[in-house]
C-alpha positions in Angstrom: -42.7 -76.9 100.6 -39.8 -74.6 98.7 -37.7 -73.2 101.2 -35.0 -71.6 98.7 -35.1 -69.9 95.4 -32.7 -68.5 92.4 -33.5 -67.1 90.1 -30.9 -66.4 86.7 -30.8 -64.2 83.6 -28.5 -65.4 81.4 -27.5 -63.4 78.1 -26.1 -65.8 75.3 -25.8 -62.9 73.2 -27.6 -64.8 70.3 -31.2 -65.5 69.6 -30.4 -68.9 67.7 -28.2 -70.1 70.5 -30.6 -69.0 73.2 -33.4 -70.9 71.3 -31.1 -74.0 70.8 -29.9 -73.9 74.4 -33.7 -73.4 76.0 -34.5 -76.6 73.7 -31.8 -78.8 74.7 -32.9 -78.1 78.4 -36.6 -78.4 78.2 -36.6 -82.1 78.6 -34.7 -81.5 82.1 -37.1 -79.4 82.8 -40.3 -81.4 82.1 -39.2 -84.7 83.5 -36.9 -83.8 86.1 -34.8 -86.2 88.0 -35.8 -85.4 91.3 -39.2 -84.0 93.0 -36.9 -82.0 95.1 -36.4 -79.1 93.1 -38.5 -77.1 90.3 -37.0 -75.4 87.5 -39.0 -72.7 85.5 -37.0 -72.2 82.5 -38.2 -69.5 79.6 -36.6 -67.8 76.8 -36.7 -64.3 76.0 -34.8 -63.0 72.7 -30.9 -64.1 73.8 -31.8 -64.1 77.3 -32.4 -67.5 79.0 -34.4 -67.0 82.4 -34.1 -69.8 84.6 -36.0 -70.0 88.2 -35.4 -73.0 90.7 -36.9 -73.6 93.9 -35.6 -76.5 95.9 -36.5 -77.9 99.8 -32.9 -77.6 100.8 -30.1 -75.1 100.2 -27.8 -78.4 99.2 -30.4 -79.3 96.6 -31.0 -75.6 94.9 -26.9 -75.6 95.1 -26.7 -78.8 93.3 -29.4 -77.6 90.3 -28.0 -74.2 90.1 -24.4 -75.7 89.2 -26.2 -78.0 86.9 -28.3 -75.8 85.1 -25.8 -73.3 85.1 -22.6 -76.0 83.4 -25.2 -77.0 81.3 -25.8 -73.5 79.5 -21.9 -72.8 79.5 -21.1 -76.2 78.0 -23.8 -76.0 75.5 -23.3 -72.0 74.4 -19.7 -72.6 74.2 -19.8 -75.7 71.9 -22.5 -73.8 69.7 -20.5 -71.0 69.5 -17.2 -73.1 68.4 -19.7 -75.1 65.7 -20.8 -71.6 64.4 -17.4 -70.1 64.2 -18.3 -67.5 66.6 
């Protein structure tokens, strides 16, 4: 069923921020808005691992863009709040 796949390992440089980002994204993974994409997400120290599988290249691209933007937005906001 899944035709395309992408894997990312994102280094957030801070264990606490990685945990918060993971917990913030988890509902999106658990209750996906579409059945065209499957996302696996885990956290290991300061790293967030994301595996995205999709039924088409355009679905994969959309999911990759969404998750990377969410991670960027969340982590930048958290660094500002913590004064880092």
